[in-house]
C-alpha positions in Angstrom: 24.4 -28.7 -25.5 21.5 -31.1 -25.5 18.0 -30.0 -26.3 16.9 -30.3 -22.7 19.9 -28.2 -21.6 19.0 -25.5 -24.1 15.4 -25.4 -22.9 16.6 -24.9 -19.3 19.3 -22.4 -20.3 16.8 -20.2 -22.0 14.3 -20.5 -19.2 17.1 -19.3 -16.9 17.8 -16.3 -19.2 14.1 -15.4 -19.3 13.8 -15.8 -15.5 16.8 -13.4 -15.1 15.1 -10.8 -17.4 11.9 -11.1 -15.4 13.8 -10.7 -12.1 15.6 -7.6 -13.4 12.3 -6.2 -14.7 10.8 -6.5 -11.2 13.8 -4.7 -9.7 13.7 -1.9 -12.3 10.0 -1.3 -11.3 11.5 1.1 -8.7 11.0 3.7 -11.5 7.2 3.0 -11.4 7.3 2.8 -7.6 9.0 6.1 -7.3 6.6 7.8 -9.7 3.6 6.5 -7.7 5.0 8.5 -4.8 5.2 11.8 -6.7 2.3 13.5 -4.9 2.7 11.6 -1.6 6.3 12.8 -1.2 6.6 15.8 -3.5 4.6 18.4 -1.7 5.8 21.2 -3.9 6.3 21.5 -7.7 10.1 21.8 -7.2 10.3 18.5 -5.3 8.2 16.7 -7.9 10.5 18.0 -10.6 13.4 16.7 -8.6 11.8 13.3 -8.3 10.8 13.1 -11.9 14.3 13.9 -13.1 15.7 11.2 -10.8 13.5 8.5 -12.2 13.8 10.0 -15.7 17.4 8.9 -15.9 16.4 5.3 -15.6 12.9 4.8 -17.1 14.3 3.6 -20.4 16.0 0.6 -18.6 12.6 -0.6 -17.4 10.8 -0.2 -20.7 13.7 -1.8 -22.6 13.8 -4.8 -20.2 10.1 -5.3 -20.6 10.3 -5.4 -24.4 13.4 -7.7 -24.2 11.5 -10.0 -21.8 8.7 -10.3 -24.3 11.1 -10.7 -27.2 13.0 -13.5 -25.5 9.8 -15.4 -24.8 8.8 -15.0 -28.5 12.1 -16.4 -29.7 12.6 -19.3 -27.2 9.1 -20.2 -26.1 6.8 -19.1 -28.9 3.8 -21.1 -27.7 3.7 -19.1 -24.4 4.0 -15.9 -26.4 1.1 -16.7 -28.6 -1.0 -18.0 -25.7 -0.4 -15.2 -23.2 0.4 -12.2 -25.3 -2.1 -13.2 -28.0 -4.8 -14.6 -25.7 -4.7 -12.4 -22.6 -4.1 -9.3 -24.8 -6.4 -7.0 -22.8 -4.2 -7.4 -19.7 -1.0 -6.8 -21.7 -2.6 -3.9 -23.6 -3.4 -2.1 -20.3 0.1 -2.6 -19.1 1.7 -1.3 -22.4 -0.8 1.6 -22.5 0.4 2.8 -19.1 4.0 2.6 -20.3 3.0 4.7 -23.3 1.6 7.2 -20.8 4.9 7.2 -19.0 6.9 7.9 -22.1 4.6 10.7 -23.2 4.7 12.2 -19.8 8.5 12.3 -19.7 8.7 13.7 -23.2 6.1 16.5 -22.9 5.5 17.6 -19.3 8.2 20.3 -19.4 7.6 21.4 -23.0 6.6 25.0 -23.4 3.0 25.3 -24.4 1.9 21.7 -23.7 -1.9 21.6 -23.7 -2.5 19.4 -20.6 -0.2 21.1 -18.1 2.7 19.6 -16.2 0.6 18.3 -13.3 -1.6 16.2 -15.7 1.5 14.6 -17.2 2.8 13.8 -13.7 -0.5 12.2 -13.0 0.1 9.9 -16.0 3.3 8.9 -14.3 1.4 8.1 -11.1 -1.1 6.0 -13.1 1.8 4.0 -14.6 3.4 3.7 -11.2 0.3 2.1 -9.7 -1.2 0.1 -12.5 1.9 -1.4 -14.2 3.5 -3.1 -11.1 0.1 -4.4 -9.9 -0.8 -6.0 -13.2 2.7 -7.3 -13.9 2.6 -9.0 -10.4 -0.8 -10.4 -11.3 0.6 -11.8 -14.5 3.5 -13.5 -12.7 1.0 -15.0 -10.2 -0.8 -16.8 -13.1 2.4 -18.9 -13.4 1.3 -20.5 -10.1 -2.5 -20.0 -10.2 -3.1 -20.8 -13.9 -4.8 -19.2 -16.8 -7.9 -20.0 -18.8 -6.6 -21.2 -22.2 -6.7 -24.2 -24.5 -3.9 -25.5 -26.7 -4.7 -27.8 -29.7 -1.6 -28.4 -31.8 -3.8 -30.4 -34.2 -5.1 -27.1 -35.5 -1.7 -26.2 -36.9 -2.6 -27.9 -40.3 -6.1 -26.4 -40.5 -6.7 -24.3 -43.6 -9.7 -22.6 -42.1 -8.2 -21.4 -38.7 -4.7 -22.6 -38.0 -4.8 -21.3 -34.4 -2.9 -23.5 -31.9 -3.9 -21.7 -28.7 -7.0 -19.8 -27.8 -8.5 -18.2 -24.7 -11.4 -20.1 -23.2 -13.6 -17.1 -22.6 -14.2 -13.6 -23.9 -12.4 -11.8 -21.2 -9.0 -12.3 -22.9 -6.9 -12.0 -19.7 -9.1 -9.8 -17.5 -10.4 -13.0 -15.8 -7.0 -13.1 -14.0 -8.3 -10.2 -11.9 -11.1 -12.5 -10.5 -8.5 -14.7 -8.7 -7.7 -13.2 -5.3 -4.2 -14.8 -5.2 -3.3 -12.8 -8.3 -4.4 -9.7 -6.4 -2.2 -10.7 -3.5 1.0 -11.0 -5.5 0.0 -7.9 -7.6 -0.2 -5.9 -4.4 3.0 -7.3 -3.1 4.9 -6.3 -6.3 3.2 -2.8 -6.2 4.4 -2.1 -2.6 7.8 -3.7 -3.4 8.2 -1.2 -6.3 7.2 1.7 -3.9 9.7 0.7 -1.3 12.4 0.3 -3.9 11.4 3.7 -5.2 12.0 5.2 -1.8 15.4 3.5 -1.5 16.3 4.8 -5.0 15.5 8.4 -4.1 17.5 8.0 -0.9 20.5 6.8 -3.0 20.2 9.4 -5.9 18.8 12.6 -4.4 20.3 15.0 -2.0 17.6 17.1 -0.3 17.0 17.7 3.4 13.3 17.9 3.0 12.6 14.9 0.7 14.9 12.2 2.0 13.5 12.1 5.6 10.1 11.7 4.1 11.4 8.8 2.0 12.7 7.1 5.1 9.4 7.5 6.9 7.4 6.3 3.9 9.7 3.3 3.6 8.1 1.7 6.7 4.6 2.5 5.5 5.2 0.6 2.2 7.2 -2.2 3.8 4.5 -3.4 6.1 1.9 -4.2 3.4 4.6 -5.6 1.1 5.6 -8.2 3.8 2.0 -9.0 4.5 1.1 -9.7 0.9 4.4 -11.4 0.0 4.4 -13.8 2.9 0.7 -14.6 2.4 1.4 -15.5 -1.3 4.5 -17.5 -0.4 2.4 -19.4 2.2 -0.1 -20.2 -0.5 2.5 -21.3 -3.0 4.3 -23.6 -0.6 1.1 -25.3 0.5 -1.0 -25.3 -2.6 -1.2 -28.0 -5.3 1.2 -27.5 -8.2 1.3 -28.7 -11.8 3.8 -31.6 -12.2 4.8 -33.3 -15.4 5.2 -37.1 -15.2 7.6 -39.3 -17.3 5.1 -39.6 -20.2 4.6 -35.8 -20.3 1.2 -35.9 -18.7 0.3 -32.9 -16.5 -0.9 -34.0 -13.0 -1.8 -32.1 -9.9 0.7 -32.7 -7.0 0.2 -31.6 -3.4 2.8 -29.0 -2.3 4.6 -29.3 -5.6 6.5 -26.0 -5.3 7.6 -26.8 -1.8 9.0 -30.1 -3.1 10.8 -28.2 -5.9 12.5 -25.9 -3.3 13.5 -28.9 -1.2 14.8 -30.8 -4.3 16.9 -27.8 -5.3 18.8 -26.6 -2.2 20.9 -24.1 -4.1 17.7 -22.5 -5.3 16.3 -22.4 -1.8 19.5 -20.8 -0.5 19.3 -18.2 -3.3 15.7 -17.4 -2.3 16.5 -17.0 1.4 19.6 -14.9 0.6 17.5 -12.7 -1.5 14.9 -12.2 1.2 17.7 -11.4 3.7 19.1 -8.8 1.3 15.8 -7.1 0.8 15.2 -6.9 4.6 18.7 -5.7 5.3 18.4 -2.9 2.7 15.1 -1.8 4.1 16.0 -2.0 7.8 19.4 -0.3 7.5 17.9 2.5 5.5 15.2 3.1 8.2 17.6 2.9 11.1 20.4 5.0 9.8 19.7 8.6 8.8 22.9 8.7 6.6 22.9 5.2 5.0 22.0 5.5 1.2 23.0 2.1 -0.3 19.9 0.2 0.7 18.7 0.1 -3.0 21.6 -2.2 -3.9 21.0 -4.8 -1.1 17.2 -4.7 -1.6 17.6 -4.6 -5.4 20.0 -7.6 -5.7 17.8 -9.4 -3.2 14.7 -8.8 -5.3 16.5 -10.2 -8.3 17.5 -13.3 -6.4 14.0 -13.9 -5.0 12.2 -13.4 -8.3 14.7 -15.5 -10.2 14.2 -18.3 -7.7 10.4 -18.1 -8.1 10.7 -18.3 -11.9 13.1 -21.2 -11.8 11.0 -23.2 -9.2 8.0 -22.9 -11.4 9.8 -24.0 -14.6 12.4 -26.5 -13.5 12.0 -30.0 -11.9 9.3 -31.4 -14.2 6.9 -28.5 -13.6 4.3 -26.9 -15.9 5.3 -23.2 -15.8 2.0 -21.9 -17.4 -0.8 -24.1 -16.2 -4.2 -24.1 -17.8 -7.4 -24.0 -15.7 -9.6 -24.8 -18.7 -7.7 -28.0 -19.8 -5.0 -29.4 -17.6 -3.2 -31.1 -20.5 -3.0 -27.8 -22.3 -0.6 -26.5 -19.6 2.7 -25.3 -21.0 6.1 -26.9 -20.1 9.6 -26.2 -21.1 9.5 -29.1 -23.6 6.1 -28.6 -25.2 6.3 -24.8 -25.8 9.9 -24.2 -26.8 11.4 -23.4 -30.2 13.4 -25.9 -32.3 16.8 -27.2 -31.1 18.4 -25.3 -34.0 16.8 -22.0 -33.0 17.7 -22.4 -29.3 21.2 -23.4 -30.1 21.8 -20.5 -32.5 20.4 -18.0 -30.0 22.6 -19.5 -27.3 25.6 -18.5 -29.3 24.2 -15.0 -29.7 23.5 -14.8 -26.0 27.3 -14.9 -25.3 27.2 -11.2 -26.1 25.0 -10.5 -23.0 27.9 -10.0 -20.6 29.2 -7.2 -22.8 25.7 -5.6 -22.9 25.5 -5.8 -19.1 28.9 -4.3 -18.8 27.8 -1.3 -20.9 24.6 -0.9 -18.9 26.6 -0.9 -15.6 29.0 1.7 -17.0 26.1 3.9 -18.2 24.4 3.5 -14.8 27.5 4.5 -12.9 28.1 7.6 -15.0 24.4 8.7 -14.5 24.8 8.1 -10.7 28.2 9.7 -10.4 26.8 12.1 -7.9 23.5 12.7 -6.2 21.0 15.0 -7.9 20.2 18.2 -6.2 17.6 21.0 -6.6 20.2 23.4 -7.8 21.4 21.0 -10.4 17.9 20.5 -11.8 17.4 24.3 -12.0 20.6 24.8 -13.8 20.1 22.1 -16.5 18.9 23.4 -19.8 16.7 20.3 -20.5 14.8 18.8 -17.6 11.8 16.4 -17.5 
């Protein structure tokens, strides 16, 4: 295991975590539909108890994603999480609202009332996917930071990376392309939420609404996603030459896809999976497995995008303030010893995934019904 291999190995693992996180945003997407689909209190309770069985997976994956970045690419962690902290704080705050809502909305005597806590879920459902999509977009559009490793030995202020303005991440919302991908992820989470309800809930009133809503959310998703992909494939990218100098290259990401045909095939297969899961669920009134085709397809597409922005001599976190401050796999990673040690530990990942799949299958052994929710002693 060479140092370069370890860097690429850990970027793959981080990319996989990011892809799984985007898929698991179906929890947020489902919650954003609470009042749009749940016209009665009973239906909203049914929906909340369906997403409530999975919300820990999303939050845990988000935390693991950040932890993996901290361990393997600490300079990105300090630059993004430390510099763009207002953006990340808003995201984390909405996840706190989500946790509080699940915990307290059905408690006897809660001060705010059940509907208020459900509105907290809706806030998380709209804001978190949009902002996370915007954050992912900055891997292509760039962020406003400066890196100066010469400050590492400074006794006064040993700060290696700093944000170049006082907005601390909120300036990402001024870039329209970040909005485009943010909205694409938002509507993706909503259509995945619809597919998840179709798969896990048995209700003659709710499920037909989910199938109708699926089309309404799919159209804007395709519009925003295809627009962003057109931008990515035609725009300038951030290439790294043989001396480690960052240079702008026309259609860099298109060149990356063409240079890595397996990655291109994975991307196209993912797109086809998402489309199949959506279309089959809309056409057939009895088909309920669209979440798996669309979910796996989502993982493949997002994984491909993360890999295309990190592999093939590309700066994965470009700086718009100082081009040479852009982060690459080689200039932002941990030491070889750290990456190698963690690589051995990562061999436990398949066992963790096996346990997650087992727990998931047990929770989804049968579709949840209104009668089941009413009979349970503890409900969300």
